[in-house]
C-alpha positions, 0 to 999 in steps of 0.5 A, a space after each residue: 458301528 456307529 458315529 455320533 454327533 457332538 452334544 448340542 445344547 440346543 437339541 431336543 433333549 434339554 426340553 425336558 430339563 424345565 419339568 424336571 426342574 419343576 418337578 424337583 423345585 415342588 418336590 424341595 418345597 413339599 419336603 421342606 414344609 413337612 420336615 419337623 425335624 429338630 433342626 436345633 440339634 444339628 452342630 454346635 453353637 458359635 462360628 460356622 457351626 452356629 451359621 450351619 445350625 441356622 441353614 439347616 433350620 431355616 431350610 429344614 434338615 430334610 430338604 437341605 440333605 434333598 437339595 444337596 441330593 439333586 446337586 449330586 444328581 445333576 452332577 451324574 447327569 453331565 457325567 451321563 453326557 460325556 461319553 456317547 450313550 453307545 459306549 455306555 452301552 458297552 458296560 450295560 452288562 457288567 453294571 447288571 452283573 454288579 447290581 445283581 450282585 448287590 440285590 443277591 447280598 441283600 436277600 443273603 443278609 436274611 439267613 446271614 448277618 452281613 456288614 453294611 446292610 442296615 434293617 428298616 421296617 423289617 426291610 433289606 433294601 439298603 447299603 450302608 456305606 457311612 453316612 450315605 446309604 444305596 438302594 441297589 433296586 433303585 440303580 437295577 431300573 436304569 441299568 435294566 433299561 440299559 441292558 435290555 436296549 443293548 440285548 434287543 438291539 439288532 435281535 429279531 429271535 424275540 418275534 418267536 416264543 423262545 426269543 422271549 425267554 432271555 429279556 424275560 429271565 433278565 427282568 424276572 431275576 432282578 424282580 424276584 430278589 427285589 421282591 424278597 427285600 421285600 420291595 413290592 413296587 419296584 418288583 411291580 414296575 419292571 414288567 411294564 417297562 419290558 413289555 413297552 420295550 418289546 413292544 417298541 422293538 417288534 415283539 408280537 402283540 398276540 405273545 405279549 397278549 398271552 403273556 399279560 393274560 398268564 400272568 393275570 391268572 396267577 395273580 391269586 396265587 401270588 396274592 396267597 403265597 407271594 404276599 406277606 400279611 401287610 400287603 395282602 392288608 393294603 391290597 384289601 385296603 383298595 376295595 375296603 375304602 368306602 367301609 364304615 368301619 372305624 377300626 379299619 380306616 385307623 388299621 390297615 386303612 389308615 394311610 390311604 384314608 389319611 392320604 384321600 382326606 388330605 387332597 380332598 382338603 386342598 380343593 382346588 387352589 390348596 389350603 395354602 402353603 405351611 397352612 393346614 393340620 396335615 402340615 402342622 401334625 404328621 397326620 399322613 406317614 411317608 408324607 415326603 416320601 411315598 405320599 408326597 403328592 397328597 400333601 402337594 394336593 393338599 397344599 396347592 390344590 387340584 391345580 398343583 396336582 394338574 401342574 405335577 401331572 402335566 410335567 410328567 406328561 411333557 417328559 413322556 411326550 418329548 421322550 417318546 420324541 426323542 425315541 422317534 427322531 433316532 435312527 439308532 435301535 439302541 438308542 430308540 429302544 434305550 428312550 423308550 425304557 427310560 419314559 416307560 421307567 419314569 412314566 410307570 413309577 409316576 403313575 403307580 404312586 399317583 395311582 396309590 395316592 388317590 386310592 386307585 392301587 395298592 401301597 407299594 412303596 413307589 416314590 414319586 420320581 424327582 419329587 419324593 425324598 431320597 437319595 437313590 431314586 433321585 440319582 437313578 432318575 437323573 441318570 436315566 434322564 442323562 441316558 435319554 438326553 444323551 440320545 437327543 443330543 447324538 444322532 448316530 450314521 448307522 453302518 448296519 441293517 435298517 432298525 426293526 426290520 424283521 423277517 417272517 413272524 413265528 
């Protein structure tokens, strides 16, 4: 049992607001500058419709939509702050079950044509609700963190081999379903989050290291049997960046090749907002989404790219501080999981953009276009602030005390 202090607007968690607001602003500007949608086709002329058309034309349909997503994300964040995080944690298992069912339905649609599940680029990742499309895999990220924190909070069994099975099953089942959509990026980022939470909870390093080595040993099998041909091409693209074969750079290696050109063209201070061929012509696919970091480097140069990385660094440092100051095992695990979730996404996206990792389709947190990713990250941010705002007085064993090791 625990009692939580009321929310305080001056508490540590609100130090997260400034870097997140900076990232959202950079994202909106980057989306706006790459938006070439035919805004003039929106609405009809005359009266309010004409005013709406001019607003959309000035802002850009994609940037305007992302701005509305941002406002909805802020509302979700504030809603997450109303109940204590301990109370929210009570619904972790039901939320996990519901999200898992949605992921299973997306896989089932490959065999039985189900309503409300559109197919985009040969992928089934979305549930369509009228004008709104939700991506369950994005919400599974934060739901899984909540579920793992709930499960691990007072247990010590995961310090033994058999005790690692439940948290790994909780993670591997959604990973398998997400991989079938297919969504390699989300699949890859769930395991590092699990390892971070197990490490902080007190799992033995030799157990985790053994699992990592076994996982690395199975990578060749996963490459051959678990990946689709286009995914294998993306892996090869990382190792063939310096090839002189122009056909490769215009084929499987095109996106990565263009991304590096965009970054290099930005230099130290950038080509200037709205200037340069990369924002005048659609030379880089997914420039407003998976490769938005390349546009940031192109428009604002190395300085802009480093500021974005610095913003993520601030989020990580403040998040770790939140985990350090709370004496509640659930709150500490929740904070670590959310920080790992955001950090792994950012690191993977940036590594893809600069050619250190294969293209996975991972959005840049708080920056890339898309509602589901933004909302999931805002919910996670709300949970992190919630932990920082409430200092529980525990009537329980001290956190993370364990008996004899296995």
